[in-house]
C-alpha positions, 0 to 999 in steps of 0.5 A: 089951428088951421082947421079949415085945411085938410090934414093928411099924413103921406108916406114919402121917401121913407118917412111920414110927412104931416101936412095941411092942404087946401084952397083953390088956384095954383099950388103954393108949397110953404115950408116952416123953419126952426123951432116951429112947425107948419103952424107958422102960416096960420095968420096968412093961410086963409087969405092965401087959400083964396088964390092958391092951393096951399100945401103946408107940411112939417119938415122931417124931424119937426111937428108930427112928421117922422123923426128918424135917428140921425145917420152917422154922416147926418145925411138923412137930414141933409137938405137934399133929402128933405127937399126930396121929401117935399117933391114927393109930397107935391107929386103925391098931391098931383103937382109936378110944379109949384110956387115955393116959399120957405122961412128959416130952415124951410128956406134952406130946404127950398134952396136945395129943392130949386137946385136939384129939381129946377123944373118943379119950382116956378117961383121961389120966395125966401124969408130971412136967410142968406145961403148956408155956405155964405153965412158959415164962411162969413162967421165972425164974433157977431154972427157966432154970438147971435146964432150961437145955436148953429155951433152948439147944436152941431156938437156930437150927440148926446151933448146938445140933446141932453142940455136942451132936453133939461130945459126945452120949454125955456129954450123954446121961449128964449129962441122965439123971443130973440132974433129981432123980436125985442120982447114983442108978443107976436105968437098966439097962445094956441100957436105957442102951445103947439110949438111947445108940444112938438119941440119939447120931446127927446126925439124932436130935440135929436132931430133938430140937432141932426138938421143942424149937423147936416147943415154944417157938414153934408149940406156944405159938401153938396154946395161945394160940389155944385158951385156952378149950379144956380137957381133958375127961377125968379126969386124974391127975398124978404128979411126982417130989418131988426133981425140977424140977417138984416144986420149982418148980411146982404141978402139981395147980394148973397142970393143974387150970387146963387141965381141966374135971374135978377133977385128982388126983395126988401126988408120988412119992419120986424125981426126973424119971424115974419109970418107971425110978426107982420102977416099983412105985409107978407101977404102983400108981398106974396100976392104981388110976387106969386100973383104977377105974370110969369110961369104958372105951376102945372 
C-alpha cells in the first residue's frame, strides 16, 4: 500500500525508522497510533500529497521500525525519545520545521514533540485523544472498562506479552472493531493484512507494551516536571463522537489547558479510527487547518 510514495529506512537516535514520503508543498508529518502503522493514512495520502510533502513513519516499536527491548525504566519508549526520533527523521529529510498531525499514540508523541521542540512545529492537529495525564487522573470505572488495555499492558513483563501473544490476531481484530466502531467494516483487507503482519510478532507485542508502560510512568514524570510548559503553536483537535474520548472527556477544554493559543476542533461522526472511517471529512479539516494563512514550515 502507498506504493506511490518512496519507502526509506533512516538511522536516527539509535534506531531505524521505516517511513514513506512524497508529494509537493510544505512538509506534513503524520504519526499513527496503536495498534497500527503508517498505513492508516492510505485513504488520505494521495489527496494530501497534492498540497503537502508527506512524511509517514512507523513509530519506534511499530511496523517495520526498530523494536528495541525495553529499558528498566521504559525510558527508551518515552514520548520524549519517540519525539526525538521524529525530529531527527525530519531533519534528515531536510525539514527544520513542519506541520504535524498525530492519531492516538502518535498524538501523544506529537504533544511531546510540540513541547520539547517548539520551533519545529508550526501547526498541530491531534486526533481522538485527550492529554495522557488528564486521562489517567480522571480514571473511573467507565474509562478503565473502555480502555482496559491501558491498565493490562503496563503490567510487568512477561505477563501481558505472554497472554497477548497467545491470541494476537484475535486481540488485533477485537481492538480494531472497538472504540466506537460499532461493528463497522472500515478497514480495507490489504490494510488489515499489514496490521496483522506487523502486530502479531513477539518483539512487536513487547514494544507496544513498553510504549504503554512508559506512558504510565516516565511520560507522566515528564509532564509533571513541565507543568508550566504549554504548546505554543495553533492546535486543531478532532475526535469521534462515538468514541471513548468523545463520550468520557472534553477534548477542547482538555487541550486548551495545555496550550497558549486558542484551540479549535469538533467531533466527527465516527469512532476512534478517524482516518479510515471518515477520510473525506478528515481531508476537509486538514486542508482547512494546514492550508489556512499562518506560519509556513521551513
